[in-house]
C-alpha positions in Angstrom: -23.1 -20.0 10.1 -24.7 -16.6 9.4 -26.3 -15.9 6.1 -25.7 -12.3 4.9 -28.1 -10.7 2.5 -26.4 -8.2 0.4 -26.6 -6.3 -2.9 -25.2 -7.9 -6.0 -23.3 -6.4 -8.9 -23.8 -8.1 -12.2 -22.1 -7.2 -15.5 -24.5 -7.8 -18.4 -22.2 -6.8 -21.3 -22.5 -3.9 -23.7 -26.2 -4.5 -24.5 -27.3 -4.9 -20.9 -30.5 -6.5 -20.0 -31.2 -4.9 -16.6 -35.0 -4.7 -17.4 -35.1 -8.5 -17.4 -33.9 -8.6 -13.8 -37.0 -6.8 -12.4 -38.0 -3.4 -11.1 -35.7 -3.4 -8.0 -32.6 -3.3 -10.1 -30.4 -0.4 -10.8 -28.8 -0.3 -14.2 -25.7 1.8 -14.4 -24.3 2.8 -17.8 -20.7 3.9 -17.3 -19.0 5.9 -19.9 -15.3 5.2 -20.6 -12.9 7.3 -18.7 -9.7 9.1 -19.7 -8.3 8.4 -16.3 -5.7 5.7 -16.3 -6.5 2.4 -14.5 -4.1 0.8 -12.1 -1.3 -1.1 -13.8 -2.5 -4.6 -13.3 -1.1 -7.6 -15.0 -3.8 -9.9 -16.3 -4.7 -12.6 -15.6 -4.5 -12.2 -11.9 -2.9 -14.8 -9.8 -5.0 -17.0 -7.5 -3.7 -15.1 -4.5 -4.7 -11.8 -6.0 -8.2 -13.1 -6.9 -8.7 -14.4 -3.3 -7.5 -11.0 -1.9 -10.0 -9.1 -4.0 -12.8 -11.5 -3.1 -12.0 -11.5 0.6 -12.0 -7.7 1.0 -15.7 -7.3 0.6 -16.3 -10.4 2.8 -14.1 -8.9 5.5 -16.0 -5.6 5.3 -19.3 -7.4 5.6 -18.2 -9.5 8.6 -16.7 -6.5 10.4 -19.7 -4.2 9.8 -22.6 -6.7 9.8 -24.1 -5.4 13.1 -23.9 -1.8 11.9 -25.5 -2.7 8.5 -28.3 -4.7 10.2 -29.0 -1.8 12.6 -28.9 0.9 9.9 -31.7 3.4 9.9 -30.8 4.8 6.5 -33.8 5.4 4.4 -34.8 7.3 1.2 -38.6 7.9 1.8 -39.0 10.3 -1.2 -38.4 7.6 -3.8 -40.8 5.1 -5.2 -40.8 1.7 -3.4 -38.5 0.0 -5.9 -35.8 2.7 -5.9 -36.3 3.2 -2.2 -35.4 -0.4 -1.6 -32.3 -0.1 -3.8 -31.3 3.1 -1.9 -31.8 1.4 1.5 -29.6 -1.6 0.5 -26.8 0.6 -0.9 -27.0 3.2 2.0 -27.1 0.6 4.8 -24.0 -1.0 3.5 -22.0 2.2 3.9 -21.2 2.5 7.6 -19.9 5.6 9.4 -20.0 7.7 6.2 -23.1 9.9 6.2 -21.8 12.0 3.3 -21.5 9.0 1.1 -25.0 7.9 2.1 -26.3 11.3 1.1 -24.6 11.0 -2.3 -26.6 7.8 -2.9 -29.8 9.8 -2.6 -28.5 12.5 -4.8 -27.3 10.2 -7.5 -30.5 8.1 -7.5 -32.5 11.3 -7.7 -30.8 12.3 -10.9 -31.9 9.2 -12.8 
């Protein structure tokens, strides 16, 4: 069995408590959007839940070697933000423009 290290997304509610998770966390405050969301009937069926859970797992399994060999870096950031950028950027394979967007977005904060 292979153990995969990967970034985690945690929803902390309206108040958020990202500061309690440590300096290597990235807190995103997302504003409501006027765009419509996909028409999904809630609650999801077990099959739909498994499908949603298996997609990221399939991506990780398929791309594990590329992620592990990634040379993506963001040396201009402080060590904590650099670590976040490296984890996020390494997980995006074969998409250099998306990787560059990570640096741009983190630089705005």
